[in-house]
C-alpha positions in Angstrom: 29.7 7.4 -102.6 30.7 6.9 -106.3 30.6 3.3 -107.6 34.4 3.0 -107.9 34.8 3.9 -104.2 34.0 0.4 -103.2 36.6 -1.0 -105.6 39.2 1.4 -104.2 38.4 0.4 -100.6 38.7 -3.2 -101.6 42.0 -2.8 -103.3 43.4 -0.9 -100.3 42.2 -3.9 -98.3 45.1 -5.8 -99.8 47.3 -4.7 -96.9 51.0 -4.1 -96.9 51.5 -7.1 -94.6 49.5 -9.4 -96.9 51.7 -8.3 -99.9 54.8 -8.8 -97.8 53.6 -12.4 -96.9 53.0 -13.2 -100.6 56.5 -11.9 -101.5 58.1 -13.9 -98.7 56.3 -17.1 -100.0 57.7 -16.3 -103.5 61.2 -16.0 -102.1 61.6 -12.2 -102.0 63.9 -11.0 -99.3 63.6 -7.2 -99.7 60.7 -5.1 -101.0 60.8 -1.6 -102.3 58.2 0.8 -100.9 56.9 1.5 -104.5 56.1 -2.2 -105.0 53.0 -2.2 -102.8 50.9 0.1 -105.1 52.2 -1.8 -108.2 51.2 -5.2 -106.7 47.8 -3.7 -105.8 47.4 -2.7 -109.5 48.4 -6.1 -110.7 46.0 -7.8 -108.3 43.1 -5.5 -109.4 43.8 -6.2 -113.1 44.0 -10.0 -112.5 40.8 -10.1 -110.5 38.9 -8.0 -113.0 39.9 -10.4 -115.8 39.0 -13.5 -113.9 35.7 -12.1 -112.6 34.8 -11.1 -116.2 35.4 -14.6 -117.4 33.5 -16.0 -114.4 30.5 -13.8 -115.2 30.6 -15.0 -118.8 30.5 -18.6 -117.7 27.6 -17.9 -115.3 25.6 -16.0 -117.9 26.2 -18.6 -120.6 24.7 -21.2 -118.3 21.7 -18.9 -117.8 22.2 -18.7 -114.1 22.3 -15.7 -111.8 24.4 -17.4 -109.1 28.1 -17.9 -109.6 29.3 -21.4 -108.8 32.7 -22.5 -107.7 33.2 -24.3 -111.0 32.6 -21.0 -112.9 35.6 -19.6 -111.1 37.7 -22.7 -111.6 36.9 -22.7 -115.4 37.7 -19.0 -115.6 41.1 -19.6 -113.8 41.8 -22.5 -116.1 41.1 -20.4 -119.2 43.8 -18.0 -118.0 46.3 -20.8 -117.4 45.9 -21.1 -113.6 44.8 -24.6 -112.7 43.1 -25.0 -109.4 42.7 -28.5 -108.1 40.2 -29.9 -105.5 37.0 -28.5 -107.0 
């Protein structure tokens, strides 16, 4: 199995119903069929960027284990504040 196959399986794991729930929470009443693949692409790009920053924080601290604060700082760097950690 090629290395990207795991990523593709994971992205397809963002199910149609999960995307629909997110849209409903955002106030969307009707969803085009083409939107599902677009949302999967956006989610993939967002996660790659956040994970890249998270790994940078972890490596900079000379650790091999990612901590919750690494993720919080990576999200904060991107302008998404997460409270409670």
